[in-house]
N, C-alpha and C positions, 0 to 999 in steps of 0.2 A: 267575433272572438277568434281564437287561434285556429287556423286550419292546418298549416304545416310551418313550423318555425323557420325552417331553412328557406322555403319559398317566400315567406314574408320578409325575411332578411335580405334575400336577393332582390325583391321588389324595392325595398328601402334603399339599398345601395345604388340601384339604377336611378331612382328618383333623386337621390343626393347628387349623383354625377350630373344629372340634367338641371339641377337647381342653379340659377344664376344670381340669387340673392339669399340673404339669411331668412327672411320670412318664408320663402318657398321651401328651403331646407328644413326649417322648423316645422312646417306643416307636414312634411313627409315623416318626420320623427313622431309627431303627434299621432298620425294615422297608425304607425307601427305600434306604439306603446298602448294605444287604446285597444288595439286587438288583443293585447296582453293584459287586459283588465284594469289599466290605470285610469283612475278618476282625475287625479291632479298630476301634472307633469311640470317640472321646473328645471331650468338650466341656469346655474349660477356661475359667473365668471368674474375674476378679479383683474382689472386693467393694471397696466404698469404703474399708473399714478396712485394705486391703492384703492380706487373706487370699485365698488361691487355692483354689477348689473345683473338683472334677471330677465330671462325669457320664460314665461309661465302661463299656465291656464288658471291659476288661482284667482278668486273673485276680487273685484276692485275694492270691496270693503276691507278685505284682509290686507291687501297691498297698502292701502292708506293707513290702516292701523299699524302695520309692520313698520312702515316708514316713519310715522309720527312718533313711535316709541323707540326708534333706533334699534329695532330688534336684530339687525344684521350684526351688531356688536356682541350679541349674546346667543345667537342662534345655534342650538346644539347640532343641527344638521350640517351647518357650515363647519363646526368643530369636527364632526365625523369625516367630512371631506378632506380636511387638512391633516387629520391624524392617521388616516388609513389609505392604503393603495388599493386593496381589494374591496369589493362592494360589502356593505353592511346593512342588515335589516334593522328596522326600528319600529316601535309602536308608541302611540301617543300616551297610553297608560304608563309608559316607561318603567315596567317591572324589571326588565333586563336590558338596559340601554348600553350602547357601545362606548360611551364616554361619560365622565363624571358630570353630573347635572347640578348647576347652581340653582338657587330658588328662582331666579329670573328665567333660566332655561326651562324649568319645570312649568312655569307660567306660560311660556311660549308654546310648549308642547300641548298643554291643556287647551289653549285657544286654537292651536292649529288643528286639533281634532274636530273642530266645528266646520272645517272646510272639506268634509268627506275624506278625512285622512286619519284613519285609526291605525293603519299599518303601512309600511312602505320600505323602500330600498334606496339607499344612496350609492351611486356609482361614480367614484372619483375618476377624473380624467387624467391624462398625461400632460404635465405642464413643464415649461422650460426651467422654472425656478422652484426650489423646495418651498412648501407651504403656500404657494400661489393657488388660489381657489379656481378650480374648474371641475364642476361635478353636475351630474344629472340625478334628480330624485323623482321617483314615482310613488304614488300612494293611492289607497282606496279604502273602502269601509270594511274590509275583512278583519277578523280578529287575527292575532299573531299566528296561531296554529293553522288556521285556514289559509292564511297568506303563504306560509312556508310550504304547505302541501301543494297549493296551486302553482307555485313557481318552481317546484322541484323539477330538475331536469331541463329547465328553460334558462338557467342563469347565464350560460355561455352566449346564447342568442341575445339576451338583454345587454350583456357587457359589450359585445361586438357592435350592437346597434347604438348604444350610448356613445361609445368612442367614435363611431362613424359620424354621428350627428354633430358631436362637439368639434371634431376635426374639420368637417365641411363648413360649419358655421364660422370657424376661425379662419379658414382659407378665404372665405368670401368677404369677411370684414374682421380683420385680425384683432382689433381692439373694440369692436362694436361701436364705432364712432359714427357710422352712417346708418345705423339700424335703430328703429324705435324700440328701445329697451326700457325697463324699469330701473332707475338709478336708486339703489337701496342704501348705499353707504358711500358718502363722499370722502375724499381724502381730507384729513384734518390739517388745515394750514394755519390755524390760530395757535399761538404758543403762550404759555402762562407768563405773566409779567414777573420779572425778577426784582428782588429788593436790591438796593445799592450794595449791600454786603455780599449778596449772591453773585452779582455781576463782578465784584472785585475778586471773589474767590475763583470764579471761572477764568478771569484774566490771569491770575497767578498760576493756575493749573496749566493754561495754554503756554505759559512761559517756562514750564517744567518744574515748578516748585512743588515740593512734597507736601502732603496733607498736614503733617506735624508742624512744618515751617509756616504754612499758611495760618494755622490755628494760633500761632504766637504773634501774628502781626495785628 
């Protein structure tokens, strides 16, 4: 558990400086956040091709379930990371959630609670493009009030640590192409088939014809 947040942060920064690959940097981050009471720790990153990868402590059964059900497309924690710059707390009972929840998102949160994750914190990272995902999330089994009290006064250390881990991992493997990661969302390269009329309309649009003129043809 926490001895001195500043000392722990200094140790983390030294470990990250000495890390020569992403797994080593990730393990340094895990040691830090576990001292801060985190049960589950996940770093999500969106590659330039639109695919999303995770470094995580979440159990294999959850990752398989998550991937099989394409949860990355509906994950409310990803929505938080895209919508906010500052960290946001969350709880899986979702009584006061930072983003609007769809029925699918509520289902994900209910199931996520089974991974020892009843309360947590999403810490968005700094990305070169707007809406690009780069965020670290920690969670544990505390209730929302207990979680807030426990982390009060420690937010700055958590933010600095999360940003340092994200930055170092990206420095070591910018797009996580050489690292063993969990691929959770692949870029969609399949396109819907168009009817002959739809193809014809697109052709006229490309040639500069107005909608009303196309409708008359």
